[in-house]
C-alpha positions in Angstrom: -142.5 108.4 -64.6 -144.3 109.1 -67.7 -142.5 106.7 -70.1 -142.6 103.8 -67.9 -146.4 104.4 -67.1 -147.3 104.6 -70.8 -144.9 101.3 -71.6 -146.7 99.4 -68.5 -150.2 100.1 -69.9 -149.2 99.3 -73.3 -147.9 95.8 -72.3 -150.9 95.0 -70.3 -152.8 95.9 -73.7 -154.7 98.7 -71.8 -156.2 101.8 -73.6 -156.1 105.3 -70.9 -159.6 105.3 -70.2 -159.0 101.3 -69.0 -156.3 101.9 -66.8 -158.0 105.3 -65.6 -160.9 103.0 -64.7 -158.8 100.4 -62.7 -156.9 103.3 -60.3 -160.3 105.3 -60.2 -158.8 108.9 -62.3 -159.9 110.2 -65.3 -158.6 109.4 -69.1 -157.4 112.9 -69.3 -155.3 112.3 -65.9 -153.5 108.9 -67.5 -153.0 111.3 -70.6 -151.5 113.9 -69.1 -149.5 111.6 -66.7 -147.9 110.1 -69.7 -147.2 113.3 -71.9 -145.5 114.7 -68.7 -147.9 117.5 -67.5 -149.3 116.1 -64.7 -147.6 115.6 -61.5 -149.3 112.5 -60.0 -150.6 112.6 -56.3 -148.9 109.8 -54.0 -152.6 108.1 -53.9 -152.3 107.6 -57.8 -148.5 106.6 -57.6 -149.2 103.8 -55.4 -152.6 102.9 -57.3 -150.5 102.2 -60.5 -147.9 100.8 -58.8 -150.4 98.4 -57.0 -152.1 97.6 -60.0 -149.2 97.0 -62.3 -147.4 94.6 -59.4 -144.4 97.2 -59.7 -142.4 98.7 -56.8 -143.1 102.8 -56.6 -139.3 103.4 -57.3 -139.7 101.7 -60.4 -142.4 104.1 -61.3 -140.4 107.1 -60.4 -137.5 105.8 -62.0 -135.5 105.8 -59.2 -135.1 101.9 -59.6 -135.0 99.9 -62.7 -136.3 96.8 -60.8 -139.7 96.4 -61.4 -140.3 93.6 -59.1 -142.3 94.2 -55.3 -140.0 92.7 -52.5 -142.2 89.8 -52.3 -141.7 88.9 -55.4 -137.8 89.0 -55.3 -138.2 86.8 -52.2 -140.3 84.4 -54.3 -137.9 84.1 -57.6 -135.5 83.9 -54.6 -136.7 81.0 -53.0 -137.5 79.2 -56.4 -134.0 79.7 -57.4 -132.7 78.2 -54.6 -135.3 75.1 -54.6 -134.5 74.2 -58.0 -131.3 74.5 -58.3 -130.4 71.0 -57.9 -132.8 70.1 -61.0 -130.7 72.4 -62.9 -127.5 71.4 -62.0 -128.4 67.8 -63.4 -130.0 69.2 -66.4 -127.0 70.8 -67.4 -124.7 67.6 -66.7 -126.6 65.9 -69.6 -125.8 65.5 -73.1 -127.3 67.9 -75.5 -129.9 65.2 -76.7 -131.0 64.4 -73.5 -131.8 68.3 -72.5 -133.5 67.9 -75.6 -135.4 65.1 -74.9 -136.0 66.9 -71.5 -137.3 70.1 -73.3 -139.5 68.4 -75.3 -141.2 66.0 -72.4 -142.0 69.1 -70.5 -143.5 70.9 -73.7 -145.6 68.3 -73.9 -146.4 68.0 -70.4 -147.4 71.5 -70.3 -149.8 71.3 -73.7 -151.0 68.2 -72.0 -152.2 70.2 -68.9 -153.3 73.5 -71.0 -155.7 71.1 -72.7 -157.3 69.0 -69.5 -157.7 72.6 -67.7 
């Protein structure tokens, strides 16, 4: 579990002190957790899982799946709804696929510019 907490903290660009503030504990507790010197309480495990939006099973090394159930459902729904679009895209020749990707990139940059 200690490696996963450290990896998540670094991925989120947090110092130990910042993570400690978010889950209402001390920097020393986070440090000891990451070194494997402290077995966290259930409350700390739940707070960490909620903060990082990962499953408790992932934190406890019981699963390699980071995602919470709700996020899995959302991803599955997205895949089902956009399956037809992806099939149609795959039928296009390579030049047209490149055109679609360039168009998406351009639309994204315009959207970011105007937000």
